[in-house]
C-alpha positions in Angstrom: 264.5 43.0 126.9 262.2 43.3 130.2 259.2 42.1 130.7 256.3 44.0 129.1 255.0 45.1 132.8 258.7 46.0 134.1 259.9 48.1 130.9 260.6 51.9 131.3 261.0 54.3 128.4 262.2 57.7 127.9 262.1 60.7 126.2 263.9 59.5 122.4 264.3 55.7 123.5 262.9 53.7 119.6 260.5 51.3 119.9 260.0 49.1 116.9 256.8 47.1 116.4 256.0 43.7 114.4 255.3 45.4 110.9 259.2 46.8 110.7 257.1 50.7 111.9 260.1 52.8 113.9 258.8 55.1 117.1 260.3 57.3 119.1 259.1 57.5 122.5 257.4 61.0 123.3 258.1 62.5 126.3 258.2 60.7 130.4 254.8 60.2 131.6 252.9 57.3 129.4 249.6 55.5 130.4 250.3 51.7 131.9 249.3 49.6 129.0 252.1 51.7 126.6 253.9 54.4 125.8 252.6 57.8 123.4 255.2 58.1 120.6 255.7 60.2 117.1 256.1 57.8 114.5 259.3 58.4 112.8 260.4 56.2 109.7 258.4 53.0 108.4 259.7 50.6 105.7 259.6 51.4 102.2 256.8 48.5 101.7 254.2 50.2 104.0 255.3 53.9 103.0 257.0 56.0 101.1 258.0 59.5 100.7 258.2 62.6 97.5 261.1 64.0 100.0 264.1 63.8 98.9 265.9 63.8 102.7 263.2 61.1 103.8 265.3 57.8 102.3 267.0 55.6 104.0 268.5 52.5 104.2 270.5 49.7 106.0 271.9 48.2 102.8 269.3 45.7 103.2 265.9 47.6 103.4 264.7 50.7 102.9 262.9 52.9 104.9 261.3 56.9 105.0 261.8 59.4 107.4 258.6 61.3 108.3 258.4 65.1 108.7 256.1 67.1 110.8 252.7 66.0 111.5 253.3 62.9 108.2 253.6 60.4 110.9 250.1 61.2 112.9 248.1 61.5 109.8 250.0 58.3 108.5 249.4 56.0 112.3 245.5 57.6 111.9 244.8 56.0 108.7 246.6 53.1 108.4 247.0 51.4 111.7 245.2 53.3 114.7 245.9 50.3 116.4 248.8 52.2 116.7 247.1 54.5 119.2 246.8 54.8 123.1 244.2 56.1 125.0 245.1 59.1 126.8 242.3 59.4 129.1 242.8 63.3 130.4 242.2 64.2 127.5 239.8 61.1 127.1 241.1 60.6 122.7 243.7 58.0 121.2 247.4 59.5 120.3 249.9 57.9 118.6 251.8 55.1 120.6 252.3 52.0 121.1 251.0 48.9 123.5 253.7 47.2 125.4 252.6 43.9 123.8 253.5 45.0 120.2 256.3 46.0 121.3 259.8 43.4 119.5 262.7 46.2 120.2 263.8 48.7 122.3 266.7 50.4 120.9 268.2 52.6 123.5 270.2 56.1 122.4 273.2 55.3 124.8 273.6 52.0 124.7 274.1 53.0 120.3 277.1 55.7 121.2 278.7 52.8 123.3 278.7 50.8 120.6 279.6 53.0 117.8 282.4 54.8 119.7 284.2 50.9 120.7 283.7 50.0 117.5 287.2 49.7 115.9 286.1 49.3 112.0 285.4 53.1 111.8 283.8 54.4 108.2 284.1 58.7 108.0 281.1 59.1 109.8 282.1 57.6 112.9 285.5 59.4 112.9 284.1 62.2 112.6 281.7 61.3 115.5 284.6 61.2 117.3 286.4 64.4 116.9 283.1 66.0 117.9 282.9 63.8 121.1 286.5 65.2 121.3 285.9 68.3 121.5 282.7 68.7 123.4 282.4 66.2 125.9 285.5 64.0 126.8 287.3 67.8 126.8 284.5 69.2 129.1 285.8 65.2 131.1 281.9 64.0 131.3 280.9 60.5 131.2 279.9 58.8 127.9 277.0 57.0 129.5 275.3 60.6 130.2 274.9 60.7 126.0 273.9 58.9 122.9 272.5 59.0 120.0 269.1 59.5 117.8 268.0 59.1 113.7 270.1 57.2 111.9 273.0 55.9 113.6 270.7 55.1 116.7 268.8 53.0 113.8 272.1 51.7 111.5 270.6 53.4 108.5 273.4 56.3 108.2 275.4 57.0 105.3 279.2 57.6 106.1 279.4 60.8 102.9 275.4 61.7 103.8 274.4 61.8 107.1 274.3 63.9 110.0 275.4 63.3 113.5 272.9 63.3 116.0 273.2 63.4 119.6 271.8 62.8 122.9 272.8 65.0 126.1 271.0 63.7 129.7 270.4 65.9 132.0 269.7 69.7 132.6 273.7 70.8 133.8 275.1 68.6 131.5 273.0 70.8 128.3 274.5 73.9 129.9 278.4 73.0 130.0 277.3 71.7 126.0 275.7 75.1 125.1 278.7 76.9 127.4 281.3 75.0 125.0 279.5 75.3 121.7 279.0 79.2 122.5 282.8 78.9 122.6 283.5 76.8 119.5 281.4 79.0 117.6 283.0 82.2 118.2 286.6 80.5 117.5 287.3 80.3 113.7 289.9 77.8 114.5 287.1 75.3 115.8 285.8 73.5 112.7 282.5 74.3 114.3 279.7 76.9 113.4 276.1 77.6 113.9 273.8 75.8 111.5 271.5 79.0 111.9 274.4 81.4 111.5 272.8 82.7 108.3 269.8 82.3 106.4 271.6 79.3 104.0 269.2 76.4 106.3 266.0 77.8 105.3 267.0 79.0 101.6 264.6 77.3 98.8 261.9 76.4 101.8 258.1 75.9 101.6 257.7 78.3 104.5 254.4 77.1 105.7 253.8 78.9 109.0 251.2 81.7 109.8 252.7 83.4 112.2 255.9 82.7 111.7 258.5 85.0 109.3 261.7 82.9 108.6 263.5 85.4 109.4 261.9 84.8 113.2 262.7 81.0 112.9 266.9 81.7 112.2 266.7 83.9 115.2 265.4 81.8 117.6 267.0 78.5 115.9 270.3 80.3 116.2 270.6 81.3 120.1 269.8 77.6 121.3 273.4 77.0 120.3 272.6 73.2 120.0 272.3 73.3 116.1 275.8 73.3 114.8 278.1 72.2 111.5 281.2 70.9 112.0 283.9 71.2 108.9 285.1 67.5 109.1 288.7 68.2 106.8 289.6 64.4 106.6 285.8 63.8 104.6 285.9 67.7 103.5 282.1 67.4 104.9 279.9 70.4 106.5 278.7 67.2 108.8 275.7 69.1 110.9 275.7 68.3 114.7 272.9 68.3 117.3 273.0 68.2 120.9 269.8 66.8 121.4 268.2 67.3 125.2 266.6 64.5 126.9 265.9 63.8 130.8 268.5 62.0 132.9 266.8 59.4 134.7 266.7 61.0 138.4 265.3 64.2 137.1 262.1 61.9 135.6 258.8 62.8 137.9 255.6 63.8 137.7 253.1 60.9 137.5 250.9 60.1 134.6 247.8 59.7 136.8 248.4 63.1 138.0 245.7 65.0 135.4 242.5 64.0 135.9 241.1 65.8 132.5 241.7 68.3 130.1 238.9 69.8 128.4 239.4 71.4 124.8 238.5 75.9 125.7 238.8 77.1 122.1 241.5 78.8 120.0 243.7 81.8 121.6 246.1 84.5 121.2 248.1 86.1 124.1 251.3 87.8 125.1 252.3 86.0 127.9 255.7 86.2 130.2 257.8 83.6 131.0 258.1 82.5 134.6 260.1 79.4 134.8 262.2 78.3 131.7 262.8 75.1 133.6 261.5 72.2 131.7 261.7 74.3 128.0 264.7 72.3 126.3 262.5 68.8 127.0 259.6 67.4 125.1 257.0 68.0 125.5 257.9 71.6 126.2 257.0 73.6 129.4 256.8 77.2 130.4 255.1 78.6 133.3 254.1 81.8 132.6 251.8 84.9 133.5 249.5 86.6 131.1 250.5 89.8 129.9 247.6 89.9 127.4 245.0 88.4 126.0 244.6 89.1 122.8 241.9 86.5 121.5 239.7 84.3 123.4 237.9 83.3 126.8 239.4 86.1 129.0 240.3 83.5 131.5 242.0 84.3 134.8 244.2 81.0 135.8 246.6 80.9 132.3 249.4 78.9 133.8 251.5 77.3 130.9 252.3 76.7 127.8 253.0 73.0 127.0 254.3 72.0 123.4 254.3 69.5 121.5 256.4 70.7 118.3 259.8 70.6 118.2 260.7 73.8 116.5 259.4 75.9 119.7 261.4 73.7 122.2 264.3 76.0 123.7 261.9 78.8 122.2 262.2 81.1 125.0 264.0 82.1 128.4 263.0 83.1 131.8 261.3 87.2 132.0 260.5 87.1 128.2 257.4 88.5 126.7 255.6 86.4 124.6 253.3 85.9 122.0 251.7 82.5 121.6 248.5 81.6 119.5 247.3 77.9 120.1 244.8 75.6 122.0 243.2 76.9 125.5 243.1 74.4 127.6 241.2 73.8 131.0 243.5 71.6 133.1 241.6 69.5 136.6 244.5 68.0 139.0 244.2 66.2 142.1 245.8 69.5 143.5 243.0 72.1 141.3 242.3 73.3 138.6 244.4 76.0 136.0 244.2 76.7 131.7 247.1 76.1 129.5 248.0 77.3 125.7 248.8 73.9 124.1 250.7 73.8 120.7 250.7 70.3 119.1 249.9 68.1 116.0 245.7 68.8 114.3 244.0 70.7 112.0 245.7 74.2 112.7 249.4 73.0 113.2 250.7 76.0 110.9 248.2 78.7 113.0 250.6 77.5 115.7 253.4 79.8 117.3 255.2 80.5 120.4 258.1 83.3 119.8 259.8 86.3 121.2 258.0 89.8 121.0 259.8 91.8 118.6 262.2 89.6 117.7 262.9 91.5 114.3 263.7 94.9 116.2 266.2 91.8 118.8 268.3 90.5 115.4 
């Protein structure tokens, strides 16, 4: 591993700490002393979950996955040392200091190892088929893709795990989305849109206050990156996700550009999307113009919505009108000031929303 001073990581790279906690690097701008992260997995000696989806094992140890804001709450309560100071906010956020990193796992390297593996189980055979139908059929380079989740960490189950693929770069993402649209419409391809119906949410406890299950499915369906591959060999319907991450050449911006962020209250607004180029990534950034501020401070320089929550990634596209509810913040930079609405972890997690106006009428 490179020295901590020269270590360069991007969204979805993984960090392992000395306690065995597995963090996902979050986003692309970080303080010099460490990396802003999400906690994804913990060994069973430190955390156990009653969620049947959370169990993982590498054959030797048992891990549990964190969902929604569980990891954020767990770190705050049990491992406050795994928080880094976000100077513009003036408070600490979940993260790992460089001195506490014992291992880095890179998705593109893991995918290369899995593809080159001679003895392949059912899941790796299915992964090869998915790559052949998408990446290789488009004549794209394997180096521009990676794996995350259980495949990255080596505790996938050949008969039960999903296939989670990273797509590096907006150009590759658009090619993959275009191809997936064709595959979903081809009844003989073996690929289906995961959200073509409502089975994905059936039976789930619904906690969102301003997003109905029907609205959620409508938004997820058109993102196209959530698919299902019907594998004839194993007889399984395997979920396949294509996660957008920036390529190295797309990463710009300096942690020090933002000087201060001040909370300004809760806001409800109808906005128009002016620029969606950062919408596929985490955090998702939407450049906007206000149509109407329904509730909250009537600021005249509301320029963007920034979401740290995956459910609102690729949620809206350019020129669409959206309803947004979340935290109003004043952003002070070296080039001036403006306001933004931020969707993030916190006490009002399930009240936050970003959705296209009149979704149900479009459904």
